[in-house]
C-alpha positions as CSV (number, residue, x, y, z in Angstrom):
1,X,5.8,-83.6,23.5
2,X,6.3,-82.0,20.1
3,X,8.6,-83.8,17.8
4,X,9.9,-82.1,14.6
5,X,11.3,-84.1,11.8
6,X,13.5,-82.6,9.2
7,X,14.2,-84.2,5.9
8,X,17.3,-83.2,4.0
9,X,16.8,-83.3,0.2
10,X,19.4,-82.9,-2.4
11,X,18.4,-80.5,-5.2
12,X,19.4,-83.0,-7.8
13,X,16.9,-85.5,-6.4
14,X,14.0,-83.0,-6.1
15,X,14.7,-81.3,-9.5
16,X,16.6,-83.8,-11.6
17,X,16.1,-81.6,-14.7
18,X,18.3,-78.9,-13.0
19,X,21.6,-80.8,-12.9
20,X,23.4,-78.2,-14.9
21,X,24.6,-75.2,-12.8
22,X,23.4,-72.7,-15.4
23,X,19.9,-74.2,-15.3
24,X,19.9,-73.9,-11.4
25,X,21.0,-70.3,-11.6
26,X,18.4,-69.6,-14.3
27,X,15.6,-71.2,-12.2
28,X,16.7,-69.2,-9.1
29,X,16.5,-66.0,-11.1
30,X,13.1,-66.8,-12.5
31,X,11.8,-67.9,-9.1
32,X,13.1,-64.8,-7.3
33,X,11.5,-62.6,-10.0
34,X,8.2,-64.4,-9.7
35,X,8.3,-64.2,-5.9
36,X,8.8,-60.4,-6.3
37,X,5.8,-60.3,-8.6
38,X,7.7,-58.6,-11.4
39,X,7.7,-59.1,-15.1
40,X,10.9,-59.5,-17.1
41,X,10.3,-56.0,-18.5
42,X,10.0,-54.5,-15.1
43,X,13.1,-56.1,-13.7
44,X,15.1,-55.4,-16.8
45,X,14.2,-51.7,-16.5
46,X,15.3,-51.6,-12.9
47,X,18.6,-53.3,-13.6
48,X,19.2,-51.2,-16.7
49,X,19.3,-54.1,-19.0
50,X,17.4,-55.3,-22.1
51,X,14.4,-57.6,-21.5
52,X,15.9,-60.0,-24.0
53,X,19.1,-60.2,-22.1
54,X,17.2,-61.0,-18.9
55,X,15.3,-63.7,-20.7
56,X,18.5,-65.3,-21.8
57,X,19.7,-65.2,-18.2
58,X,16.5,-66.9,-17.1
59,X,17.0,-69.6,-19.6
60,X,20.6,-70.3,-18.8
61,X,21.8,-68.9,-22.2
62,X,23.6,-65.9,-20.8
63,X,25.9,-65.9,-17.7
64,X,25.1,-63.6,-14.8
65,X,28.3,-61.8,-13.8
66,X,29.0,-60.8,-10.2
67,X,28.1,-57.1,-10.8
68,X,24.8,-58.0,-12.5
69,X,24.0,-60.6,-9.8
70,X,24.5,-57.9,-7.1
71,X,22.2,-55.5,-9.0
72,X,19.5,-58.1,-9.5
73,X,19.8,-59.3,-5.9
74,X,19.4,-55.8,-4.5
75,X,16.2,-55.3,-6.4
76,X,14.8,-58.8,-5.6
77,X,16.0,-58.7,-2.0
78,X,17.9,-62.0,-2.1
79,X,21.6,-63.0,-1.7
80,X,23.5,-62.3,-4.9
81,X,25.4,-65.6,-4.5
82,X,22.5,-67.7,-5.7
83,X,23.0,-66.2,-9.2
84,X,26.7,-67.0,-9.6
């Protein structure tokens, strides 16, 4: 008999340093970009944005609006809602 155990973890418990919503969004963006094996410069070019602006988004210093979230998500093949 095969038993599977699932453990539910709250993000604040796993990543206590990411309690701020902007930090979680920034980490999601950075992680999705890393997973796609893209540099900031490559992603910035594809979304028609400056690399510096993308860096600010990845550090939680610039908000990601819905339109930008949709553009980024389509390139990185993720749900845009993780960025807003």
